[in-house]
C-alpha positions in Angstrom: 0.0 0.0 0.0 1.6 3.3 -1.0 1.7 6.5 1.1 -1.5 8.6 1.0 -1.8 11.3 -1.6 -0.3 14.4 -0.1 -2.3 17.5 0.6 -1.8 20.3 0.0 0.2 20.3 -3.3 4.0 20.2 -2.9 7.2 20.7 -4.9 10.1 18.3 -4.8 13.2 20.0 -3.5 15.6 17.3 -2.5 16.2 13.6 -3.2 18.4 11.3 -1.1 19.0 7.9 -2.6 20.7 5.1 -0.8 21.4 2.0 -2.8 23.0 -1.2 -1.4 23.9 -4.2 -3.4 25.4 -7.5 -2.3 27.8 -9.5 -4.6 29.0 -13.0 -4.2 32.7 -13.1 -5.2 34.4 -16.1 -6.8 36.8 -16.4 -3.9 33.9 -17.1 -1.5 33.8 -13.6 0.1 31.0 -11.0 -0.4 31.1 -7.4 -1.4 28.5 -5.1 0.1 28.5 -1.9 -2.1 26.5 1.1 -0.8 26.0 4.5 -2.5 24.3 7.6 -1.2 23.4 10.6 -3.4 21.8 13.9 -2.5 20.4 16.0 -5.3 18.6 19.4 -5.1 16.1 20.5 -7.7 17.2 24.2 -7.4 20.6 26.0 -7.4 22.4 25.6 -4.1 24.6 28.5 -2.9 27.6 27.0 -1.0 30.6 28.6 0.6 32.6 26.7 -2.1 30.5 28.0 -5.0 27.1 27.5 -6.6 25.9 24.0 -7.3 23.6 23.9 -10.3 20.2 22.3 -10.0 19.9 18.5 -10.4 23.7 18.0 -9.8 24.7 15.7 -6.9 25.6 17.6 -3.8 26.8 14.2 -2.5 27.7 11.1 -4.4 29.5 8.8 -2.0 30.2 5.0 -2.1 31.3 2.5 0.5 32.3 -1.1 -0.2 32.7 -3.7 2.6 34.3 -7.0 1.8 33.0 -9.6 4.3 33.3 -13.3 4.9 30.3 -15.6 5.4 30.3 -14.8 9.2 29.9 -11.1 8.3 33.4 -10.1 9.5 34.7 -7.1 7.6 38.0 -7.9 5.8 38.4 -4.9 3.6 36.8 -1.4 3.1 36.9 1.1 0.3 35.3 4.5 0.4 35.0 7.0 -2.5 33.7 10.5 -2.7 32.7 11.4 -6.3 30.7 14.5 -5.5 31.1 16.6 -2.3 30.3 20.2 -1.4 33.8 21.0 -0.3 36.2 19.3 -2.8 39.7 18.8 -1.4 38.3 18.6 2.1 35.2 16.3 2.3 36.9 13.8 -0.1 40.0 13.3 2.0 38.3 11.1 4.8 38.0 7.9 2.8 41.1 6.2 4.5 39.4 6.6 7.9 36.8 4.0 6.9 39.5 1.3 7.0 38.8 1.5 10.8 35.8 -0.8 10.0 38.1 -3.7 9.1 37.9 -6.3 11.8 34.3 -5.4 12.9 31.4 -7.8 12.5 28.2 -6.6 11.0 26.1 -8.4 13.5 28.0 -7.7 16.7 27.9 -4.1 18.0 28.5 -2.8 14.5 26.4 0.4 14.7 27.9 1.4 18.1 31.4 0.7 16.9 30.9 2.7 13.7 29.7 5.7 15.8 32.6 5.3 18.2 35.2 5.0 15.5 33.8 7.4 12.8 31.3 9.6 14.5 31.6 13.4 14.5 34.8 14.8 13.0 36.4 11.4 12.8 34.4 10.6 9.7 32.0 11.9 7.0 28.4 12.3 8.3 26.9 10.8 5.2 29.2 7.8 4.8 28.8 7.0 8.5 25.1 7.3 8.4 24.9 5.1 5.3 27.1 2.5 7.1 24.3 2.1 9.7 22.0 0.3 7.1 24.6 -2.2 6.1 24.0 -5.0 8.7 20.4 -5.7 7.6 21.3 -5.2 3.9 24.2 -7.7 4.2 21.9 -10.2 5.9 19.4 -9.9 3.0 22.2 -10.4 0.5 23.4 -13.6 2.2 20.0 -14.9 3.2 19.2 -18.1 1.3 22.8 -18.2 -0.1 24.8 -18.5 3.1 22.3 -18.2 5.9 19.4 -20.6 5.7 15.9 -19.1 6.0 14.6 -22.4 7.4 10.9 -22.6 8.0 8.3 -25.3 8.8 8.4 -26.6 5.2 12.2 -27.3 5.3 12.0 -30.2 7.8 15.2 -28.8 9.4 16.6 -30.8 12.3 19.4 -28.5 13.3 19.7 -27.1 16.8 20.5 -23.5 15.8 17.5 -21.1 15.7 17.1 -19.4 12.3 19.1 -16.2 12.3 16.1 -14.0 11.4 14.1 -14.8 14.5 13.9 -12.3 17.3 15.4 -9.6 15.2 12.1 -7.8 14.4 8.5 -7.4 15.7 7.0 -9.8 13.1 9.5 -12.6 13.7 9.6 -12.6 17.5 9.6 -16.1 18.9 6.5 -15.5 21.0 4.5 -14.2 18.1 1.9 -15.5 15.7 4.2 -15.4 12.6 6.7 -17.7 14.3 3.9 -20.0 15.5 2.7 -20.4 11.9 5.9 -20.4 9.9 8.5 -21.5 12.4 6.5 -23.6 14.9 9.6 -25.5 16.1 11.0 -22.2 17.5 7.8 -20.8 18.9 8.0 -20.0 22.6 4.4 -19.1 23.4 2.3 -21.3 25.7 2.3 -24.2 23.3 6.0 -23.8 22.2 8.4 -26.7 22.3 11.0 -27.0 25.0 13.8 -27.1 22.4 12.9 -23.5 21.3 15.2 -21.9 23.9 18.3 -24.1 22.9 20.1 -21.2 21.3 
């Protein structure tokens, strides 16, 4: 269902686009490529000069190379369009501080600690915050099983997606229906807490 029709009429002034793509590499690793762009529909007066309409104010990219456990092995950052050339675009090497982090263990807190404020680029750091769930989606079904009731799974590890959102909480109706083995409501199995 789309958003409601806005009222009163309005005029588009700014578009921010964040695109994240996951790539399986032939060496068994994964690249998670993210790009953020900001575009204004009108001329933007900046201290560094006037930016014409519909030109990117920001066009920034970040690539994380991860293993199948989501450990970050390499990072590359690129700033193709910035408001202060020669300044904004010099921070890319700082993003190598992400190497060694794991996308599923304290990643967001560690990014803020290592690259927050003047230690990083506001936009690259903000974009990095969406990478854990995007990486999970990229590897889901390829590396991480999305086991359900139909899979006849006999493993003892709870599917990774459970207890990570409202819909897939282990005491909820969706888990009772689609992952009954892991349901922990009143009728849930005793094995459900063996995590």
